C-alpha positions as CSV (number, residue, x, y, z in Angstrom):
1,M,-117.7,126.0,-1.7
2,L,-119.7,125.3,-5.1
3,R,-121.4,121.5,-5.4
4,F,-122.3,119.7,-8.6
5,H,-126.0,120.4,-8.4
6,D,-124.8,123.8,-8.4
7,Y,-122.6,123.5,-11.3
8,A,-125.5,121.8,-12.9
9,E,-127.9,124.9,-13.1
10,I,-125.1,127.6,-14.7
11,Y,-124.3,125.5,-17.0
12,K,-128.0,124.9,-18.3
13,R,-128.0,128.7,-18.8
14,P,-125.9,130.1,-21.8
15,G,-122.9,132.3,-21.2
16,L,-123.3,131.7,-16.6
17,Y,-119.9,130.2,-16.6
18,E,-117.9,132.6,-18.5
19,E,-119.1,135.7,-17.2
20,L,-119.1,134.2,-13.4
21,F,-115.5,133.0,-13.4
22,Y,-113.6,134.4,-16.9
23,G,-115.9,137.3,-16.1
24,R,-116.4,138.8,-12.5
25,L,-114.3,136.2,-11.5
26,R,-111.4,136.7,-13.8
27,C,-109.7,132.8,-14.1
28,K,-107.2,132.5,-16.1
29,S,-106.3,129.0,-15.5
30,P,-106.4,127.3,-18.6
31,D,-103.8,129.8,-20.8
32,K,-101.4,129.2,-17.9
33,V,-101.9,125.6,-17.9
34,L,-101.0,125.6,-21.8
35,E,-98.5,128.1,-21.3
36,L,-96.3,125.4,-19.3
37,L,-97.4,122.7,-21.4
38,Q,-96.6,125.0,-25.5
39,R,-93.3,125.7,-23.1
40,A,-92.4,121.4,-21.7
41,L,-93.1,119.9,-25.5
42,Q,-90.4,123.0,-27.2
43,T,-88.5,121.9,-24.6
44,E,-88.3,118.7,-26.5
45,R,-89.3,120.1,-29.6
46,E,-92.6,118.0,-29.7
47,P,-95.6,119.8,-31.8
48,L,-98.8,120.5,-29.8
49,T,-100.5,119.6,-32.9
50,E,-99.5,115.8,-32.8
51,L,-101.0,115.2,-28.7
52,R,-104.1,113.5,-28.0
53,I,-105.5,115.0,-25.0
54,L,-108.0,114.1,-23.2
55,D,-109.2,116.2,-20.9
56,L,-110.2,115.9,-17.4
57,G,-113.0,117.3,-15.4
58,A,-114.0,118.7,-19.2
59,G,-116.9,120.9,-18.4
60,N,-118.4,123.4,-20.5
61,G,-115.4,123.5,-22.7
62,M,-113.2,126.1,-21.5
63,M,-109.5,124.5,-21.8
64,G,-111.2,122.6,-25.1
65,E,-111.2,125.5,-26.0
66,V,-107.9,126.8,-25.8
67,L,-106.4,123.5,-26.4
68,K,-108.9,123.4,-29.7
69,R,-107.5,127.3,-30.7
70,D,-104.0,125.9,-31.1
71,G,-104.5,123.1,-32.7
72,V,-104.6,119.7,-30.9
73,A,-105.2,116.4,-32.9
74,R,-107.5,114.9,-31.0
75,L,-109.0,116.3,-27.6
76,V,-111.9,114.5,-25.6
77,G,-113.8,115.1,-22.7
78,V,-114.7,114.1,-19.7
79,D,-117.1,114.9,-17.0
80,I,-119.0,113.5,-14.5
81,I,-121.8,116.0,-15.1
82,P,-124.4,115.8,-18.0
83,E,-124.7,119.6,-18.0
84,A,-121.7,120.1,-18.9
85,R,-121.6,118.0,-21.9
86,D,-124.3,119.4,-22.6
87,A,-123.3,123.0,-22.6
88,A,-119.9,122.1,-24.2
89,Y,-121.4,121.2,-27.1
90,R,-124.4,123.9,-27.5
91,D,-121.7,126.7,-26.6
92,R,-118.8,124.8,-28.3
93,P,-120.0,122.1,-30.9
94,T,-116.6,121.9,-33.3
95,V,-114.1,121.4,-29.6
96,Y,-114.8,118.0,-28.1
97,D,-114.0,114.9,-31.3
98,A,-115.8,112.7,-28.3
99,Y,-117.2,113.9,-24.6
100,Y,-118.6,111.0,-22.3
101,I,-120.3,111.1,-19.0
102,T,-118.7,108.6,-17.0
103,D,-117.4,108.2,-13.7
104,L,-113.2,107.0,-14.0
105,S,-113.7,106.0,-10.1
106,D,-115.7,103.0,-11.7
107,V,-115.5,102.8,-15.1
108,D,-116.7,99.6,-17.0
109,A,-114.4,97.5,-19.6
110,R,-116.5,98.5,-22.5
111,L,-115.7,101.8,-21.7
112,R,-112.2,102.1,-20.8
113,G,-111.4,100.3,-23.3
114,E,-113.4,102.5,-26.4
115,L,-111.2,104.9,-24.1
116,T,-108.2,103.4,-25.0
117,E,-108.5,103.1,-28.4
118,W,-107.5,107.2,-28.5
119,N,-104.4,106.5,-27.9
120,F,-104.0,109.8,-26.0
121,D,-100.4,111.3,-24.9
122,C,-101.8,114.0,-22.5
123,L,-104.1,114.6,-19.8
124,T,-105.2,117.8,-19.1
125,C,-107.8,118.7,-16.1
126,V,-107.8,122.7,-15.0
127,A,-109.9,123.4,-11.7
128,A,-110.8,120.4,-10.8
129,L,-109.0,118.2,-9.0
130,G,-108.5,118.4,-4.9
131,F,-112.1,119.0,-4.4
132,G,-113.8,116.1,-4.3
133,D,-114.5,116.9,-7.6
134,I,-112.9,114.3,-9.3
135,P,-111.6,111.0,-6.2
136,P,-107.4,109.9,-6.6
137,R,-108.9,106.9,-8.0
138,A,-110.8,108.3,-10.9
139,F,-107.6,110.5,-11.6
140,I,-105.1,107.6,-11.3
141,N,-107.7,105.7,-13.9
142,A,-106.9,108.8,-15.5
143,V,-104.0,108.9,-16.2
144,R,-103.6,105.3,-16.7
145,L,-105.3,106.0,-20.8
146,I,-102.5,107.9,-21.1
147,K,-99.8,106.1,-23.1
148,P,-96.8,105.7,-20.4
149,T,-94.2,108.5,-21.3
150,G,-96.8,110.7,-21.7
151,W,-97.6,114.3,-21.1
152,L,-100.2,115.2,-17.7
153,A,-100.4,119.6,-17.3
154,F,-103.2,120.1,-14.8
155,N,-103.3,122.7,-11.5
156,I,-104.3,122.6,-8.1
157,K,-104.9,124.7,-4.6
158,H,-101.4,126.1,-3.4
159,S,-101.9,124.1,0.0
160,F,-102.2,120.9,-1.4
161,L,-98.3,120.7,-1.8
162,D,-97.7,121.8,1.0
163,D,-97.3,118.5,4.4
164,D,-99.7,120.0,6.7
165,D,-102.5,119.1,3.8
166,Q,-103.4,115.5,4.9
167,T,-106.4,115.0,2.2
168,G,-106.4,112.2,0.1
169,F,-105.9,114.8,-2.9
170,S,-102.2,116.5,-2.0
171,R,-101.2,112.9,-0.4
172,L,-101.3,111.7,-4.4
173,V,-100.2,115.0,-6.4
174,R,-96.5,114.4,-4.2
175,A,-96.6,111.0,-4.4
176,L,-96.3,111.0,-7.6
177,V,-94.1,114.1,-8.0
178,F,-92.4,113.1,-5.9
179,S,-91.9,109.5,-7.6
180,R,-89.8,107.3,-10.4
181,Y,-93.2,107.8,-12.6
182,F,-93.5,111.1,-13.2
183,D,-91.3,113.4,-14.3
184,V,-91.7,117.5,-13.5
185,Y,-90.8,119.8,-16.4
186,H,-92.8,123.5,-15.0
187,L,-94.0,124.1,-11.0
188,E,-95.5,127.6,-11.5
189,L,-97.3,129.2,-8.1
190,Y,-99.7,131.7,-10.1
191,R,-103.2,133.7,-9.7
192,H,-105.7,131.1,-10.6
193,R,-108.6,133.3,-9.8
194,L,-110.5,135.5,-7.5
195,S,-113.3,134.0,-4.6
196,M,-115.9,134.8,-4.1
197,E,-114.9,137.9,-1.7
198,G,-112.8,139.3,-4.2
199,R,-109.9,137.7,-2.4
200,Q,-106.9,135.9,-4.6
201,L,-107.3,132.3,-4.8
202,F,-103.4,131.0,-5.8
203,Y,-102.9,127.5,-8.0
204,Y,-100.0,125.8,-8.6
205,A,-99.3,124.7,-12.5
206,L,-98.2,122.2,-12.7
207,V,-96.7,120.3,-16.7
208,G,-94.8,117.2,-16.5
209,R,-94.6,113.9,-18.0
210,L,-94.7,110.1,-17.2
211,T,-90.8,107.7,-17.3
212,A,-93.9,104.6,-16.2
213,P,-97.3,103.3,-16.5
214,L,-98.2,103.7,-12.9
215,P,-98.4,100.5,-10.1
216,E,-101.6,99.0,-9.8
217,D,-101.5,99.3,-6.0
218,F,-100.0,103.2,-6.3
219,L,-102.7,104.1,-4.7
220,A,-102.5,101.8,-1.1
221,S,-98.8,101.4,-1.4
222,H,-98.9,105.3,0.1
223,N,-102.0,104.9,2.4
224,I,-104.2,106.8,-0.2
225,A,-107.6,106.5,0.1
226,S,-109.6,106.4,-3.1
């Protein structure tokens, strides 16, 4: 499994991330997540072009690129790796309206206020959830930056919805999906990419809408370590 240092080194080399994950390993997640988000928006007759999106775990901007291609109103990236932002600005300088390097599990009040001012109504997160890269607390804090009736569009490893998986993030996703704070519009199993050994890796793409603000004790009330 790749760690922060591995990603940082990959981001430093122009084109390497794309060649590895989208060329050799055939990742299709950005297009799949966007497809389901567009279908959900069409159900509600809401245009993608009016969304103000927070792209969590933005990396070098692969998800951002497909969102920008389809004309979202505002797009802000967040990641914890400085080299990711450097790569996004180097390779896709016009994609993000802003890009923040921060740990959302412990964001200071000033930055939280600045992020709130963007008035986000959608959160996207592709290939960054459930592996320790983004802890439950960071994800919940990102969700709280989205307006109470905003959209969530993300993907997760297929095993995270199994009852046998008792990791914190798996429990968080199940708690959110079955809560009164979130309505699922689309949940689809698909091939995320190939593994380094050539095996097919299956993920769920999930798109839904918040129905109310998440309570401050959401993690604690479900016994989820942050």
